[in-house]
C-alpha positions in Angstrom: 7.0 15.4 -41.9 4.6 13.7 -39.5 3.5 15.6 -36.4 5.2 14.6 -33.1 3.3 11.8 -31.4 5.1 10.4 -28.3 4.4 6.8 -27.6 4.9 4.7 -24.5 7.1 2.1 -26.4 9.3 4.7 -27.8 9.9 6.2 -24.4 10.7 2.8 -22.9 13.2 2.0 -25.6 14.9 5.4 -25.2 15.1 5.7 -21.5 15.3 2.4 -19.6 11.7 2.6 -18.8 10.9 3.9 -15.4 7.6 5.6 -15.8 5.6 8.5 -14.3 2.3 9.3 -16.0 1.5 12.6 -17.6 -1.7 14.2 -16.6 -4.7 12.7 -18.4 -5.4 15.1 -21.1 -8.6 15.3 -23.1 -6.7 16.4 -26.2 -3.8 13.9 -26.1 -2.7 10.6 -24.5 1.0 10.5 -23.7 3.5 9.2 -21.2 6.8 10.5 -19.7 9.6 8.9 -17.7 10.7 9.4 -14.1 14.3 9.2 -12.9 13.6 6.3 -10.4 12.4 2.8 -11.2 9.2 1.3 -9.9 9.4 -2.1 -8.2 7.1 -4.9 -7.2 7.6 -7.2 -4.3 5.0 -9.9 -3.5 5.2 -11.6 -0.1 3.1 -14.7 0.6 2.2 -16.3 3.9 -0.1 -19.3 4.2 -3.5 -20.6 5.4 -5.6 -17.6 6.2 -5.8 -15.4 9.3 -7.7 -14.8 12.5 -9.8 -12.0 11.0 -10.8 -10.2 14.2 -7.1 -9.7 15.0 -6.2 -8.8 11.4 -8.6 -6.2 10.0 -8.3 -2.6 11.4 -10.9 -0.8 13.4 -12.4 1.9 11.1 -12.8 5.5 12.2 -14.4 8.5 10.6 -12.6 8.2 7.3 -10.4 5.7 5.4 -7.3 7.5 6.8 -8.7 7.2 10.3 -8.2 3.6 11.4 -6.6 1.6 14.2 -4.3 -1.2 13.3 -5.3 -4.7 14.6 -3.1 -6.7 16.9 -1.5 -8.7 14.2 -0.4 -5.6 12.4 1.2 -3.9 15.4 4.8 -4.3 13.9 3.6 -2.2 10.9 2.7 0.8 13.0 5.8 2.9 11.9 4.6 2.5 8.3 0.9 3.1 8.8 0.9 6.1 6.4 2.5 3.8 3.7 -0.1 1.1 4.0 -3.3 0.2 2.1 -5.3 -2.5 4.0 -8.1 -3.9 1.9 -11.4 -5.4 2.9 -14.2 -6.8 0.7 -12.0 -8.4 -2.0 -12.7 -12.0 -3.0 -10.8 -14.6 -4.9 -13.8 -14.8 -7.2 -12.2 -17.2 -9.6 -11.9 -19.6 -6.7 -15.3 -19.1 -5.1 -17.2 -19.5 -8.3 -18.5 -23.0 -9.1 -16.7 -24.9 -11.8 -19.8 -25.1 -14.0 -19.9 -21.3 -14.0 -16.3 -20.9 -15.0 -14.6 -21.1 -11.6 -11.6 -23.2 -10.7 -11.3 -26.9 -10.1 -9.5 -28.2 -7.0 -9.7 -27.6 -3.3 -9.2 -24.1 -1.8 -5.5 -24.3 -1.1 -4.8 -25.5 -4.6 -7.0 -22.9 -6.2 -5.7 -20.1 -4.0 -2.1 -20.8 -4.8 -2.6 -21.4 -8.5 -5.0 -18.5 -9.1 -3.6 -15.8 -6.8 -1.3 -14.2 -9.3 -2.8 -15.5 -12.5 -6.5 -14.7 -11.9 -7.4 -17.8 -13.8 -8.8 -21.3 -12.9 -6.5 -24.3 -12.6 -5.8 -26.8 -15.3 -6.9 -30.5 -14.8 -4.2 -32.6 -13.3 -3.1 -35.2 -10.8 -2.1 -33.2 -7.8 -4.2 -34.4 -4.9 -5.3 -31.8 -2.4 -6.0 -32.1 1.3 -9.6 -33.2 0.7 -8.7 -35.7 -2.1 -9.6 -33.4 -5.0 -7.3 -33.5 -8.1 -6.1 -30.4 -9.9 -3.2 -29.3 -12.1 -1.0 -26.2 -12.5 -2.2 -22.6 -13.0 -3.5 -21.9 -16.4 -1.9 -18.6 -17.3 0.9 -16.1 -16.9 1.1 -14.5 -13.5 0.9 -10.7 -13.0 4.5 -10.4 -11.9 5.6 -12.1 -15.1 3.3 -9.8 -17.2 5.2 -6.9 -15.6 8.5 -8.6 -16.3 7.5 -9.0 -19.9 6.9 -5.2 -20.2 10.2 -4.4 -18.5 12.2 -6.8 -20.7 15.9 -6.0 -21.0 15.9 -3.2 -18.5 17.6 -5.2 -15.7 20.1 -8.0 -15.6 17.8 -10.3 -13.8 14.2 -10.3 -15.1 12.7 -11.3 -11.7 13.8 -12.8 -8.4 11.9 -15.6 -6.7 12.8 -16.5 -3.1 11.4 -18.9 -0.6 11.6 -19.8 3.1 10.9 -23.5 3.5 8.7 -23.3 0.4 9.8 -26.3 -1.6 10.4 -29.1 0.9 11.4 -31.5 -1.9 7.9 -31.4 -3.5 6.9 -29.6 -6.7 3.1 -29.2 -7.0 0.5 -26.5 -7.3 0.2 -25.8 -3.5 3.8 -24.7 -3.3 4.2 -22.6 -6.4 3.0 -18.9 -6.6 4.4 -17.4 -9.9 3.9 -18.6 -13.5 6.0 -17.8 -16.6 3.1 -19.1 -18.6 0.3 -21.7 -18.4 1.5 -24.9 -16.6 4.9 -23.4 -16.3 5.5 -22.4 -12.7 8.5 -20.5 -11.3 10.6 -22.4 -8.8 11.5 -20.3 -5.7 15.0 -20.5 -4.3 15.0 -21.4 -0.6 18.8 -21.0 -0.1 19.8 -17.4 0.4 23.4 -18.3 -0.3 22.4 -19.7 -3.7 20.3 -16.6 -4.4 23.2 -14.3 -3.4 25.7 -16.1 -5.7 23.3 -15.9 -8.7 23.0 -12.2 -8.2 26.3 -10.9 -6.8 29.0 -13.3 -7.8 31.5 -11.3 -9.8 29.2 -8.2 -9.5 30.5 -4.7 -9.0 29.4 -1.2 -9.7 32.1 0.8 -11.5 32.2 4.4 -10.4 31.7 5.5 -14.0 28.3 3.8 -13.9 27.1 6.1 -11.2 28.0 9.1 -13.3 26.4 7.5 -16.4 23.2 6.8 -14.3 23.0 10.4 -13.2 23.5 11.8 -16.7 21.0 9.3 -18.1 18.4 10.4 -15.7 19.0 14.1 -16.4 18.9 13.3 -20.2 15.5 11.6 -19.7 14.1 14.7 -18.1 15.5 17.0 -20.7 13.8 14.9 -23.4 10.6 14.9 -21.5 10.6 18.7 -21.2 11.3 19.1 -24.9 8.6 16.7 -25.9 6.1 18.3 -23.5 6.7 21.7 -25.1 6.2 20.2 -28.6 2.8 18.7 -27.7 1.7 21.9 -26.0 0.6 23.6 -29.2 -1.9 20.8 -29.9 -3.7 21.1 -26.6 -6.8 22.9 -25.5 -6.5 25.8 -22.9 -7.7 23.4 -20.2 -5.1 20.8 -21.1 -2.3 23.4 -21.4 -3.0 24.3 -17.7 -2.7 20.6 -16.8 0.5 20.3 -18.8 2.1 23.3 -17.1 1.4 21.7 -13.7 3.1 18.5 -14.9 6.1 20.5 -16.2 6.4 21.9 -12.7 6.6 18.3 -11.4 9.3 17.5 -14.0 11.4 20.5 -12.9 11.1 19.3 -9.3 12.3 15.8 -10.4 15.2 17.4 -12.2 16.2 19.2 -9.0 15.9 16.0 -7.0 18.1 14.1 -9.5 20.8 16.7 -9.4 20.8 16.7 -5.6 20.6 12.9 -5.1 21.1 10.6 -8.0 20.1 7.5 -5.9 19.9 4.1 -7.6 23.5 3.1 -8.1 24.8 5.1 -5.1 22.5 3.0 -2.9 23.9 -0.2 -4.3 25.8 -2.0 -1.5 26.5 -5.7 -1.9 25.6 -7.5 1.4 27.9 -10.1 3.0 27.5 -13.6 1.6 24.9 -15.5 3.7 26.3 -18.4 5.7 25.9 -22.0 4.7 22.7 -23.3 6.4 20.3 -26.2 6.2 17.4 -24.5 4.6 14.6 -26.9 5.5 15.1 -26.7 9.2 13.0 -24.9 11.8 16.2 -23.9 13.7 17.4 -21.8 10.8 14.2 -20.4 9.4 14.2 -17.1 11.3 17.7 -16.3 10.2 17.1 -17.4 6.6 14.2 -15.0 6.1 16.3 -12.0 7.0 19.1 -13.2 4.7 16.6 -13.6 1.9 15.2 -10.1 2.5 18.6 -8.6 2.7 19.5 -10.2 -0.7 16.2 -9.0 -2.2 16.7 -5.4 -1.0 20.3 -5.3 -2.3 19.2 -6.7 -5.7 16.6 -3.9 -6.1 18.9 -1.2 -4.7 21.5 -2.2 -7.4 18.7 -2.3 -10.0 19.5 -5.9 -10.8 15.8 -6.6 -10.8 12.6 -4.7 -10.2 10.2 -7.7 -9.6 10.5 -10.2 -6.8 8.4 -12.7 -4.8 9.1 -14.1 -1.4 7.1 -17.2 -0.4 7.1 -18.1 3.3 6.2 -21.8 3.6 3.4 -22.9 1.3 -0.3 -23.8 1.3 0.8 -27.3 2.6 2.5 -25.6 5.6 3.3 -28.6 7.8 5.9 -26.6 9.8 6.4 -25.4 13.3 7.6 -22.0 14.6 9.4 -22.9 17.8 11.2 -19.5 18.1 7.8 -17.9 18.9 6.6 -20.8 21.0 4.3 -22.4 18.3 5.1 -26.1 18.4 2.2 -27.4 16.3 2.1 -27.7 12.5 0.7 -24.6 10.9 -1.8 -26.3 8.6 -3.3 -28.2 11.6 -3.5 -25.0 13.6 -5.3 -23.2 10.8 -8.0 -25.9 10.8 -8.7 -25.7 14.5 -12.1 -24.5 15.7 -12.7 -21.0 16.9 -13.0 -22.3 20.5 -9.5 -23.7 20.5 -7.8 -21.0 22.4 -4.3 -22.5 22.2 -4.5 -22.8 18.4 -5.8 -19.3 18.0 -3.1 -17.8 20.2 -0.4 -19.6 18.2 -1.9 -18.4 14.9 -2.0 -14.8 16.1 1.6 -15.1 17.2 2.6 -16.4 13.8 0.7 -13.7 11.9 2.3 -11.1 14.1 5.7 -12.6 13.3 4.9 -12.5 9.6 4.0 -8.8 10.0 7.4 -8.3 11.6 9.0 -9.7 8.5 7.0 -7.3 6.3 8.1 -4.5 8.6 11.7 -5.6 8.1 11.6 -5.2 4.3 9.7 -1.9 4.6 12.4 -0.6 6.9 15.1 -1.6 4.5 13.3 0.1 1.6 12.5 3.2 3.6 16.2 3.6 4.6 17.3 4.1 1.0 16.7 7.7 -0.2 15.4 8.4 -3.7 15.0 12.1 -4.5 12.7 13.7 -2.0 11.4 10.3 -1.0 12.6 6.7 -0.5 12.8 3.5 -2.3 9.6 2.4 -0.6 7.8 5.3 -2.2 8.7 3.9 -5.6 7.9 0.3 -4.7 4.6 -1.6 -4.1 4.8 -4.5 -1.7 1.8 -6.8 -1.8 1.3 -9.2 1.2 -1.0 -12.0 0.2 -2.5 -15.3 1.4 -4.3 -18.1 -0.4 -7.2 -18.1 2.1 -9.0 -15.6 4.3 -10.1 -18.0 7.1 -8.3 -21.3 7.4 -10.7 -23.5 9.3 -13.5 -22.7 6.9 -11.3 -22.5 3.8 -12.9 -19.2 2.9 -11.7 -17.0 0.1 -13.9 -14.0 0.7 -12.7 -10.8 2.3 -9.1 -11.7 1.5 -6.4 -10.4 4.0 -4.5 -8.3 1.4 -2.1 -5.5 2.4 -0.3 -3.2 0.1 2.6 -1.0 1.1 4.4 1.7 -0.8 3.1 4.2 -3.4 4.8 2.8 -6.5 5.9 6.2 -7.6 2.8 8.0 -6.4 0.3 5.6 -8.1 -1.2 4.3 -4.9 -2.8 6.6 -2.3 -1.6 5.0 0.9 -2.3 5.4 4.6 -5.8 4.1 4.3 -8.1 1.2 5.3 -10.2 0.7 2.2 -13.4 -1.2 2.5 -14.3 -2.1 -1.1 -17.8 -3.1 -2.4 -18.6 -6.6 -1.2 -17.4 -9.2 -3.6 -14.8 -7.1 -5.5 -12.9 -9.6 -7.6 -9.2 -9.8 -6.9 -8.5 -9.8 -10.6 -9.2 -6.0 -10.4 -6.2 -5.7 -8.0 -4.0 -7.5 -10.6 -5.1 -4.9 -13.2 -4.2 -2.0 -10.8 -0.7 -3.5 -10.3 -0.3 -3.5 -14.1 -1.5 0.0 -14.4 0.9 1.1 -11.6 3.7 0.1 -14.0 2.3 2.0 -16.9 0.7 -1.1 -18.5 -2.6 0.2 -19.8 -4.5 -3.2 -19.7 -8.0 -3.0 -18.3 -8.3 -6.8 -17.7 -6.1 -9.6 -16.4 -6.8 -13.3 -16.0 -10.3 -14.6 -16.7 -12.3 -11.6 -18.1 -15.5 -12.8 -16.5 -13.9 -12.2 -13.1 -12.5 -8.8 -13.9 -14.3 -5.4 -14.1 -11.3 -3.1 -14.4 -8.8 -1.6 -11.9 -9.5 -0.8 -8.3 -9.7 2.9 -8.8 -10.3 3.5 -5.1 -6.6 2.6 -4.5 -5.2 5.1 -6.9 -3.8 8.5 -6.0 
């Protein structure tokens, strides 16, 4: 009989695949399962930021920082944030002859943000007249979907808020199933609701099944950990005992609060609305976020994107007094006080929407923590500075620990020029995917270990 050798794939097939890593043992590489699923939410807002009102003021340590004006709405969640500085869209800033992407910055930023790869040639004409095609590879969210295949009814959810506007091109698509195969976001929350919750219900027996399944997972983990113990060194046995203590704590949490299905509450159906209208935009985003939260609480999906506008972004925000088109505002010079005031107001409103979804996730208990603790929310942008079309020092914010993988509550200043492909690798690793590269290998040096717990 062959000796016991637990594998990641075997665990996933047996237990619906929500993962918590075993301690890294010198004698053995293994994985175990956690009773709560990990989730990824990517939120996109367009056209760069006003950097001096965006990046925090650093203190004596990474955990000692003061939020900038634009992030004031995120103050209640400061200990759940990772605000990054020093990360570049290197695939976009590298010249074409050196392997970088063709196209103008808005095109490159949108098509390479989640793929980490240059654009394909094509006939989409950007704002400066350059031509480019679709993204050239699978996006990071779909790589995670691929790994989670079959574990949820909906592989992934892709929502928009005035993101389509009747035009399908590289500047208004964020996610890619595969090369030149973009995902179309759904701008209508009623349509999204119907696709998820029409004829959906959670039978009471399913709640009991979920609780028993989670307890069974932990029983299996304890048995298998005991079996591998005899093969470990004394040092690794000490690590293993510490991890067994964690497993026993998880077991107690599951018994006290099964979470998951019990948190599943189907929201009311959103009202019929004209989705490409500035008078409905503010209400639609909350409807979309409510649908997204409910889908994850019911474990219908664990991967979602929400795209607010697009890199084209010719829309106004009259509800906050911004009556000029966003793209034009982002191009205004630094001495244009009115434009900068409007941009800061918009960015603060975007932060309010991020705070809205964080509040919804934080309100759902899971064991000794919340759904936010088992989720990672990535707030991204295709540019750093709009009027210069820069893609250095990208304004990236992470929220949520993704099951303890990310060490939050910090302002992390990375080495200058850290390629954003490294962040994509860290997202994969957070979901138990051991890849050490994603996208174009020349723009990837491994995960951003400074972010990990």
